[in-house]
C-alpha positions in Angstrom: -12.8 250.0 213.2 -11.6 253.6 213.0 -11.8 255.4 216.4 -14.0 258.0 214.9 -16.4 255.4 213.7 -16.6 254.0 217.2 -17.7 257.4 218.5 -20.4 257.5 215.9 -21.5 253.9 216.7 -21.6 254.5 220.4 -23.5 257.8 220.1 -26.2 256.4 217.9 -26.5 253.2 219.9 -27.3 255.5 222.8 -29.8 257.5 220.8 -31.5 254.5 219.1 -34.4 254.2 221.6 -35.3 257.9 221.3 -35.1 257.8 217.5 -37.3 254.8 217.6 -40.0 256.3 219.8 -40.1 259.9 218.7 -43.0 261.2 216.6 -42.5 262.3 213.0 -43.8 265.9 212.6 -45.7 267.0 209.5 -42.7 269.1 208.6 -40.4 266.1 208.6 -42.9 264.1 206.6 -42.8 266.8 203.9 -39.0 266.5 203.9 -39.2 262.8 203.5 -41.6 263.3 200.6 -39.1 265.5 198.9 -36.6 262.5 199.0 -39.3 260.3 197.4 -39.9 262.8 194.6 -36.2 263.2 193.8 -35.5 259.4 193.8 -38.2 258.9 191.1 -38.2 255.2 192.2 -40.0 252.6 190.0 -41.3 249.1 190.9 -38.2 247.3 189.5 -35.7 249.5 191.4 -33.2 248.3 194.0 -32.5 251.1 196.4 -29.7 251.5 198.9 -30.3 253.7 202.0 -26.9 254.7 203.4 -26.6 255.4 207.1 -30.2 254.3 207.4 -30.6 254.5 211.2 -33.9 253.1 212.2 -35.0 252.8 208.6 -37.2 255.9 208.3 -36.3 256.5 204.6 -36.2 252.8 203.8 -39.7 252.3 204.9 -41.0 255.4 203.1 -39.5 254.2 199.8 -40.4 250.5 200.2 -43.9 250.7 198.7 -42.5 252.2 195.4 -39.7 249.7 194.7 -38.7 246.1 194.4 -36.2 246.1 197.3 -34.6 248.5 199.8 -31.3 247.7 201.5 -30.4 249.8 204.5 -26.8 249.9 205.8 -25.7 251.5 209.1 -22.8 251.4 211.5 -24.9 251.3 214.6 -26.2 247.8 215.8 -28.6 249.6 218.1 -30.2 251.5 215.3 -30.5 248.4 213.1 -32.1 246.5 215.9 -34.9 249.1 216.1 -35.1 249.1 212.2 -35.6 245.3 212.2 -38.2 245.6 215.0 -40.2 248.1 212.9 -39.9 245.8 209.9 -41.2 242.8 211.9 -44.1 244.8 213.3 -45.1 246.3 210.0 -44.6 243.1 208.0 -42.7 244.9 205.3 -41.1 242.2 203.2 -38.9 244.1 200.7 -36.6 245.9 203.2 -33.4 244.4 204.5 -30.7 245.8 206.8 -27.0 245.3 206.8 -24.4 246.3 209.5 -21.5 248.1 207.8 -19.4 251.2 207.2 -20.5 253.6 204.5 -16.9 254.0 203.3 -16.4 250.2 202.8 -19.8 248.8 201.8 -20.1 245.1 201.1 -21.8 245.5 197.7 -20.7 245.0 194.1 -20.1 247.8 191.6 -23.2 249.2 190.0 -25.6 247.1 192.1 -28.3 249.7 192.9 -30.6 251.8 190.8 -31.0 254.5 193.5 -28.8 255.4 196.4 -30.1 257.7 199.1 -28.3 259.2 202.1 -30.2 261.4 204.6 -28.7 263.5 207.4 -25.5 261.6 207.5 -22.9 263.5 205.5 -22.1 265.7 208.4 -21.0 262.7 210.5 -18.3 261.8 208.0 -14.9 263.4 208.6 -13.9 262.9 205.0 -17.3 262.7 203.2 -15.6 262.3 199.8 -14.8 258.7 200.7 -18.4 257.8 201.4 -19.6 259.7 198.4 -17.2 257.8 196.1 -18.4 254.5 197.6 -22.1 255.5 197.0 -21.2 256.3 193.4 -19.3 253.0 193.0 -22.4 250.9 193.9 -24.8 253.0 191.8 -25.7 251.8 188.3 -24.9 253.9 185.2 -27.7 256.5 184.9 -28.7 255.7 188.4 -30.0 258.4 190.8 -28.0 259.6 193.9 -30.1 261.6 196.4 -28.3 263.3 199.2 -30.2 265.2 201.9 -28.2 266.9 204.7 -28.2 269.8 207.0 -25.8 272.5 205.7 -24.1 275.5 207.3 -23.5 279.0 206.3 -21.3 280.1 203.3 -19.7 282.5 205.8 -16.7 280.7 207.3 -16.9 282.3 210.7 -20.6 281.5 211.1 -20.1 278.0 209.9 -17.3 277.5 212.4 -19.4 278.5 215.3 -22.4 276.6 214.0 -20.4 273.4 213.8 -18.9 273.9 217.3 -22.4 274.1 218.7 -23.5 270.9 216.8 -20.4 269.0 218.2 -21.3 270.1 221.7 -24.7 268.6 221.2 -23.5 265.4 219.5 -19.9 264.2 219.6 -20.5 262.1 216.5 -20.9 265.3 214.4 -18.0 266.0 212.1 -18.8 269.1 210.0 -21.8 270.5 208.2 -20.7 271.7 204.8 -21.8 274.9 203.0 -24.3 274.3 200.2 -21.8 275.0 197.4 -19.2 272.8 199.0 -21.6 269.9 199.2 -22.5 270.2 195.6 -18.9 270.3 194.6 -18.0 267.2 196.6 -20.9 265.3 195.0 -19.8 266.2 191.5 -16.2 265.3 192.3 -17.4 261.8 193.3 -18.3 261.1 189.6 -21.9 262.2 189.1 -23.6 265.2 187.6 -25.9 267.2 189.8 -29.3 267.4 188.2 -31.2 269.3 190.9 -30.3 271.2 194.1 -32.6 272.9 196.5 -32.7 274.2 200.1 -35.4 273.9 202.7 -35.5 275.8 206.0 -36.7 273.9 209.1 -37.7 275.9 212.2 -37.6 274.1 215.5 -37.4 274.7 219.2 -34.3 273.9 221.1 -36.1 271.1 223.0 -37.2 269.5 219.7 -33.7 269.6 218.4 -32.4 268.0 221.6 -35.1 265.3 222.0 -32.8 262.4 220.9 -29.9 263.4 223.2 -29.8 261.3 226.4 -27.3 263.4 228.5 -29.1 266.0 230.6 -25.9 267.9 231.5 -25.1 268.3 227.9 -28.6 269.5 227.1 -28.8 272.0 230.0 -25.4 273.6 229.5 -25.7 274.0 225.7 -29.1 275.6 226.2 -27.5 278.3 228.4 -24.8 279.0 225.8 -27.2 279.2 222.9 -29.7 281.4 224.8 -27.0 283.9 225.6 -25.9 283.9 222.0 -29.5 284.6 220.9 -29.8 287.4 223.4 -26.6 288.9 222.1 -27.9 288.8 218.6 -25.5 286.1 217.4 -27.1 284.0 214.7 -24.4 281.3 214.7 -25.6 280.2 211.3 -28.8 279.0 212.9 -30.9 282.2 213.1 -30.9 281.8 216.9 -33.7 283.7 218.6 -36.0 283.8 221.6 -39.7 283.8 220.8 -42.4 283.6 223.5 -39.6 282.7 226.1 -38.5 279.7 224.0 -35.2 279.3 222.2 -35.7 278.7 218.5 -33.3 277.8 215.7 -33.5 277.2 211.9 -31.7 274.5 210.1 -31.1 274.7 206.4 -31.4 271.3 204.7 -30.0 270.7 201.2 -31.6 268.2 198.8 -29.4 267.2 195.9 -30.2 264.8 193.1 -27.4 263.6 190.9 -27.2 261.2 188.0 -24.3 258.8 187.3 
């Protein structure tokens, strides 16, 4: 396994329990519903959920389709996903351990491929995107949702540095236009692209991070940036003595 993949695997194995136990906010439910709408899944569809984590998207899509297959590099995350499947008695969701850049599936095997909040963990996302397109049937739907950064290079550089201090598995959040271009270069045509803005407190953003030293030190840095009027591509601000930030999330639907 690539050393970079080991970092991602180890970080998400550490985070698995917190991802498993955290509550899903109404705002996040709305974001998941957007994925469902873009996927336009039908009862005969086979769906692939790339970098599925604990299976959040897989379970949301399961009632609408014949089968969902989730693939992830983290054994810890998949253990929690299988636990959820066992408790909920969902029969049409299956999970596979594997790397998104070398998936153990045939060409054109799936009607829909979805990938949520994972592109920014891939150092060379064009490789994973080409692999997603490879396993997608002709006229199949590719739905990508990921947090994006500023079109301004300096803001994006600072934003990504802060994200890496929070989570060492972070590679780079792309600018919206760059993400669209990468997807199109993978061999699909973008049908729809939209941006959502998600406001959250610092504590909510950090709730899956298990290292208190990392959490406390980064908060000091970001509070001082906010007080100095530095947006850092996150609209950093202090409101009612709390540190707030805004993530921009891209939703892109493409057709093969």
